[in-house]
N, C-alpha and C positions, 0 to 999 in steps of 0.2 A: 341279093337284097334285090328284087326287080324295076325295073326303073320305072321314076315318078316322076309328076311333074310337078316342078318346085313351090312351093306359095309364097303369095303377095308379098308385098311389103306398104304396111300400115303408113300411106300418108297423112303428113301433117298440114294443115290447114292455115298457116300463119301463127300460131301461138305458141309460143315453145314449151316444155312441160317444166314445173315449179324447179325453182334454181334448189331449191332446200326443202326440207320438211320440220316447218313447226307445231305439230298435233294437239289439240285442244280439247279433251275428252272430256263428254256433257255429256252427264247424265240428269234425272229429275226427280226428285223425293219419292220415296219407296220403291224405286229401282230394284229390284230382287239382286243382280249380278253385277251389281256396281263393282264389288272388289275384283269380282275375276275382268270386266272391261277396263277397268282404269291399269290393272296388274299388264293385260296386253296393249296399251297402250305403252308403257315401260319396255314391255319387250320388243314390241314391234320394229322402233326406231332402230336400233342394234341389231337388227334379223340378219341373217344370209338371203331369207325374203326378200327383203327391203332391198342390198344390193343389188340380186339377179334381175330382180324385175326393174330397176331403172337402170342396168344394164347399155341401157341402145343410147341413152344421152349422158353418163359419166356417172363418177359417184355423188351423192348428194349428204351434204350432212347433215344428222336428223336428231331433231329430241322435243322430248316428252315436254311440253313447254309449261300445262296444267291441268287438273283435274276439276270442274266445277259441278258442281251439284245444283240447280235451278230447284223452285215451285214448278209443279206440274201446271202444264198449260191445262186450264177448263176442257179446253176440245180434244183431251187425250191425244192420242195419236193419230190424228185427226186433224192436227193444231197446223195451220202455216209456220214451219220451222225458220223459215226466212225471217218472218216477221218478230218471232218471236226471238231471233237471235241481234236484230236491231233494236227490237227493244231493251233487249240487254247490255250492246254492244254501248246505248245512250247514256245508259246507268250506272254502268260502269261493273255492269255484273260479271263481264267479261273480259279478260285479259286484252290489250290488243299493242304490240309491243311495237317500242322506235319504229324499228324496220321492220313490217308486216311480209316481207316478203317469203314467202313458201308457210305461209299460217293456213293451218285447215282445222276449223271447228267440225268433231265426228260427234253427233248425234245421235245414242240408245233411244230411240223413242222408248213411252210411256208404257207398260201395260194396261191394259192388255191391246194387244198387237197384230197384223196379219203377218206377209214375210214377206223377204226381197228390200229395197232401198233405193237411194237415187241419190243424187251428188246436184250442186245448183250453186249460187255466188248468192253476196247480199253485198250494195256499197256501204264504205260507213266513211266519212271523213272522205267522202272525193274519191276512195281505193274501193276496187270490187276484191270480195275478201271470195274464197273458196270454203264454201260446209259442204260436207256430206249426211245422209239421215240412214242408221241401220235399224230394223224393224226386226222379225222373226225374233221378239221379246218371250216367246215361250222356251227358249232354254238359248241357257251363256253362249256355246257354241257355236250355234245355228246365227249368231248374230256377231260371233266374231267372224264368223265366213263372211259373211253380206259385208261386213267395214271391210275385210282385207279388200276387196273389190273394187269399194266406193272409194279406198285410199289410192289406189292406182290410180283412176278412170280419174279423179280430184290429180292425180300430179300431172296426168298429158292431157289433160282437154279442162282445165278449169274453170272455164267462162264462155262455152260453148253455148252461146246465146246472142240475143240482141242487148246490145247496150244502151243504153239512157238517153246516149248521142246519136241512137240511128247506126251506130256501128257493129259488126258482127267480131267477135272475139273466137275463133276456132282453132280447136287444137288438133291433137292424133286421133283418130277414127279412121273408118272403113263407113263411106258414107254412100248415096245410092250410086254415085258416079263408077265405085268401082265394085257396083254387082259381079260378082255372087255374095258376096264380103260384105256383110252387112254390120255396124255393131262397133261397141268401143275396147279397151285392151281388154275388159272384165267379160263383156257380153260374151265374143268372140269364144270364150275361154270355160265356158258354165259348166260342160260337160267333162271338164280335163278334173284327172284326177288332184286331193287335196296332196298338199304338203303341210308336213307333220315338223314341228319344229320345237322343241320346248314342251311345254305342254300346252301349244296352241295348236289350230289346223288355217291355213291358209289356202286360195283357191289359185289356179297358174291362172298367169297374167304373158297377154301377147307381148311375145318382142322380136320385132326384125331382124335384132342379129342373130337369135334362136332360129326364125326363119327360114334365113338365105344358107346357115348351118344345113341343114336338111335332116333334121333330127324334129322333138314336137319343138314347133314356136311356138304353145303355151308352157311356162317357165316358171320356178324349177319343176320337173320333173321327177318321179321320184327315180331313187338309183336300183338299178336292175330290173327295169319293167323297160321289155323293149318298147322302140316307139313306132306303132305299126296304122296304116291309114288305107285309104281308097287315093285312086287314082283316076280320075276320071274324065272319057270323052267321048261328045264333047265337054270341054270345064265351061265354055263361054255361055252367059245367056242366053236361051235359045227364043226367039222369038215364031209363033206357029198362028196359021190358023185355026177361028177357032172349029174344034170341032177333031182337031187331028193330034198325032202324039208324036213323041221322040225316043228313039232306045240310046240310050247312056250306057256306055261301057265301062262299069267299074273294074280295074286292075290292083288287086291289093297287093301291098309290100312294108315289108317290115326292117328297122333295119339292124336285127338281128334272128338267127334260126328261130321258128318257133309255130305251134301249130295252127290249124285255121281257128277265126273268130266270128261272131254275130253279129251281121248284121241290123240295124233297122232304120227305119225314116222318120223325123219329126217336122212339123212347118217351124221356120224361123222367125221365132215368133218378135225378133226385132229388124224382122223385112215386114213388105208392104203383103200382105194376104188378100187378094181379092178374090181368089175360088181358091177351091181344091182343085190341086193337081193328080191328084189319085193315083200316088207313087204307088209302081208295082214292081217286087226284085223275084227274077227268076231262080236266086233261093237266098236263102236268110246266112249261110257260111259261105265264108271267101280264108282264103289264105297267099301267102305270098305267093305272085307270080300266076295266080290263079284270076279268073274274071268271075265277074256276073253282073245281070244286064239289068240296068232300070227304066223303066219306061215309065214319063210324065207325061201328063195331058193339060191339054186346053178344052174345057165342054164346051158343048154347043152351046152357043147364045151367049159367049161370055163377051164384055164389049172390048175393043181395042184399045189396048194401053193398059190394063188388069195385068198385075203381078204375082207371081207365087214365088215367093223361096222359099227350098227346101236343105236341112241339114241330114249328111247321110253318117249315121252316128259306126263307127267302128268299136263295137262293146268294151269293155277290160271288165273282165272275170272276176281279177280281184276287186279287194275291198279294203278302205284307209278307213281304219279312226272305228273300224266296225260297220263303215256305209258303203255301199255298193252302186251300179248303177251311172259306174263313167263311160265316159268314151270319148275317141279320137275322132274328128269330124271333118266333116268336108262340105260344102255349103253350095247350089245348086241354085239360076231359076230359070222360068219358063214365062211369057208373056203371049197375050193374044196380039198379034197383027189385025 
């Protein structure tokens, strides 16, 4: 295995992860995958996936507290789901246990809807309560994949927003001070290969413990698949005069013998993209111990302080659950002086 940089540690910004999980699955009348996502909720609370992604902050007790079907909101998938939950908490349609610690309302948006998801929180009886919304409602497993992403982020960063009293409650994530790494535990692992367990598939989730071990920082990682990535030099964010460029040497490494793999570059959509860094690779293939040069530019006329962050993808040829396009990633950033 070629020598390589260690992965960073994702910082906590003051709010600990949820001490347990009390999951409430919420669907709406007419949702076509109700049985599937409800069974997913039954499974996830006892899954190896959940045990693995919570290893950084000790094992947690998890229960599937309830399955609730609500009338579809008039706005459909465009509804303000925080307002929907607040109203249903107030009228007693949603469970609110005596001890709400770890309560998470997982909402599956009604059809038709787009892709992705988000998590936030709503206040009830003076308590902020996390909720997550999964879109991708055209296919059951697409919604399930988004749900696993949002469960993980709600556990580790449940109240990352300005609170009504003016305070800020922020949990664990890479913020702008962690550049070039930006994102929550699911965001940073969006391209990591799926984990299959039971009849379900889950997204990989960032783990500081796994990152420190030198293998995949996104867990669980499929057994039998070598972990491989690049180690860049320089790795720190680069500040350049407008109209200039920087060459970054990428060294390939893997934790087991393997052949070369392919490289690609995309903008990091979780970070600022103020300009096109026009990334160019000297080769689209790299192997353990070999190098490739990546050139990043700050175009002429770019205003001072503008930033662009990219991800270097080490492509995984294997398919998971019949789907490909996965990769192990490293982030890089350039900004204008």
